[in-house]
C-alpha positions as CSV (number, residue, x, y, z in Angstrom):
1,X,84.8,134.9,161.7
2,X,81.5,134.7,161.3
3,X,79.1,132.9,159.0
4,X,76.3,134.8,156.6
5,X,72.9,135.3,158.8
6,X,71.0,131.1,157.8
7,X,74.6,129.5,156.8
8,X,74.9,126.8,159.3
9,X,78.4,125.0,159.4
10,X,79.3,122.0,158.1
11,X,79.7,119.5,161.7
12,X,83.1,117.1,162.1
13,X,83.6,115.1,165.1
14,X,84.7,117.3,167.0
15,X,81.5,119.3,167.1
16,X,79.6,115.9,167.5
17,X,82.3,114.7,170.7
18,X,81.4,118.3,172.0
19,X,77.9,117.4,171.8
20,X,77.7,114.3,173.0
21,X,79.9,115.5,176.6
22,X,78.2,118.2,176.8
23,X,75.1,115.9,176.6
24,X,76.1,113.5,179.2
25,X,78.2,115.4,181.6
26,X,77.2,118.8,181.5
27,X,78.8,120.1,184.7
28,X,82.3,119.4,182.3
29,X,84.2,122.3,180.2
30,X,84.5,121.4,177.3
31,X,85.2,124.8,175.6
32,X,88.7,123.6,175.0
33,X,88.3,120.0,172.6
34,X,86.8,122.5,170.6
35,X,90.4,123.2,169.0
36,X,92.8,120.8,171.1
37,X,90.5,117.5,169.6
38,X,90.6,119.3,166.7
39,X,94.4,119.6,166.9
40,X,94.9,115.9,168.2
41,X,93.1,114.4,164.9
42,X,94.6,117.0,162.1
43,X,97.7,116.0,163.4
44,X,97.3,112.1,162.8
45,X,95.9,112.7,159.1
46,X,98.4,114.9,158.6
47,X,101.7,112.5,159.9
48,X,99.4,109.6,157.2
49,X,100.1,111.9,154.6
50,X,103.2,113.1,155.0
51,X,103.7,108.4,155.1
52,X,101.5,108.7,152.4
53,X,103.8,111.0,150.7
54,X,107.3,108.8,152.2
55,X,105.5,105.5,150.6
56,X,108.0,106.1,147.4
57,X,111.3,107.5,149.3
58,X,113.4,105.3,151.7
59,X,113.1,107.2,154.7
60,X,109.5,107.3,156.2
61,X,108.6,110.4,158.8
62,X,110.9,108.8,161.6
63,X,114.0,109.0,158.9
64,X,112.6,112.5,157.3
65,X,113.1,114.8,160.4
66,X,116.2,112.7,161.5
67,X,117.3,114.0,158.3
68,X,114.7,117.4,158.0
69,X,117.2,118.4,160.8
70,X,120.1,118.2,159.1
71,X,119.6,119.4,156.2
72,X,118.1,122.0,157.9
73,X,121.7,123.0,159.7
74,X,123.4,124.0,156.5
75,X,126.5,122.9,155.1
76,X,128.4,121.1,156.8
77,X,125.2,119.1,157.4
78,X,126.3,118.0,160.5
79,X,124.2,118.1,164.5
80,X,125.3,116.3,167.3
81,X,123.4,113.4,168.4
82,X,122.3,115.3,171.4
83,X,121.9,118.2,169.2
84,X,119.7,115.5,166.6
85,X,117.5,114.3,169.7
86,X,116.0,118.0,171.0
87,X,116.3,118.8,167.8
88,X,113.5,116.2,166.9
89,X,112.1,115.4,170.8
90,X,113.1,112.0,170.2
91,X,115.3,110.0,173.6
92,X,119.0,110.1,173.1
93,X,118.9,106.2,172.2
94,X,115.7,106.5,170.3
95,X,117.8,109.2,168.5
96,X,121.3,106.0,168.7
97,X,118.9,103.0,166.3
98,X,117.4,106.0,164.1
99,X,121.0,106.5,163.4
100,X,122.0,103.2,163.0
101,X,119.2,102.2,159.9
102,X,120.1,105.8,158.6
103,X,123.2,104.9,158.7
104,X,123.0,101.4,157.3
105,X,121.2,102.7,154.2
106,X,123.9,105.6,153.6
107,X,121.8,108.5,154.4
108,X,123.9,109.9,157.4
109,X,128.2,108.7,158.7
110,X,129.6,109.5,161.6
111,X,132.3,111.6,162.2
112,X,134.9,112.7,164.0
113,X,136.0,116.6,163.7
114,X,139.4,117.7,164.1
115,X,139.7,117.9,167.0
116,X,140.4,114.9,169.1
117,X,137.9,113.7,171.6
118,X,137.2,110.5,171.0
119,X,134.4,111.3,173.0
120,X,132.9,113.7,170.4
121,X,130.5,112.5,167.8
122,X,129.2,114.6,165.0
123,X,126.5,112.7,162.0
124,X,126.3,114.4,159.1
125,X,124.4,114.0,156.4
126,X,125.5,111.6,153.2
127,X,125.5,112.9,149.5
128,X,123.2,110.6,148.3
129,X,120.9,111.7,152.6
130,X,121.2,115.3,151.1
131,X,119.2,113.8,148.3
132,X,117.2,111.7,149.4
133,X,115.8,114.5,152.1
134,X,115.8,117.4,149.3
135,X,113.2,115.4,146.6
136,X,110.8,114.0,149.9
137,X,111.1,117.5,151.3
138,X,109.6,118.7,148.4
139,X,106.9,116.8,148.2
140,X,106.7,117.4,152.1
141,X,105.9,121.1,151.0
142,X,103.4,120.6,148.3
143,X,101.4,118.0,150.3
144,X,101.7,120.6,153.4
145,X,100.7,123.7,151.3
146,X,97.1,121.6,149.6
147,X,96.9,121.3,153.1
148,X,95.9,124.8,154.0
149,X,95.1,125.4,150.9
150,X,91.4,126.0,152.2
151,X,92.6,128.3,154.6
152,X,92.5,131.9,152.8
153,X,96.0,134.8,154.0
154,X,94.3,135.7,157.6
155,X,93.6,132.7,159.3
156,X,97.0,131.0,157.9
157,X,98.2,133.7,159.8
158,X,96.3,133.3,163.2
159,X,96.5,130.3,163.3
160,X,100.2,130.0,162.9
161,X,100.3,133.0,165.7
162,X,98.0,130.7,168.0
163,X,99.9,128.2,167.2
164,X,103.1,129.2,168.2
165,X,101.5,131.0,171.5
166,X,101.0,126.9,172.5
167,X,104.2,125.8,171.1
168,X,106.8,127.9,173.0
169,X,104.4,127.2,176.1
170,X,105.7,123.9,175.9
171,X,108.7,124.0,174.9
172,X,109.1,126.1,177.6
173,X,108.2,122.9,180.2
C-alpha cells in the first residue's frame, strides 16, 4: 500500500539495520531482512506478551503450548506424546519433561488405551487442565487480537497468506 505524496513512514529498528548493512556491505542483498528481521523481532515481542498474559496462570508458555494442543484435539482431549512433540516442535525428551511438570500440577494425566498395549500411552487433559487452558486461551486470543488491531482486513489476509506460504515451506523440510 503506497503512502500519500509527501508522507514519510516512521522508521523502526529494522529500517536502521537494513540501512546500516547497505552502507557497510553494499555487496550484500539485504532486501530479505525487511521481512525476516521483522518476523524474528515480532516473534520475540509476541512471546514476551504471551508470557505476560500467562503470568496469572500456572502453566507458562511451554505448558500453554501442550495444553492448547490437547484442548484443540477435541473430546476426549488426548494425544500421544509423539503427536504432542510434533504439534509443539519439541524433541520427545523435552516433551517428557514438560509432561512430567504438567502431570505433577494435575493438568494432564497419562492413560493407557483399552487395547492392552503397555507401550502405548496417551496424554489426557484433566478437568483442571481444561479449565486452566480455557481461561488462558481467552486471554491469549484477546492479546493476539490486540497485536493485530492496527491492521485492516486486507492487510491481515495478505499477511496470513504470505506467512502461510513461508510456514508450509519450512514444514515440508
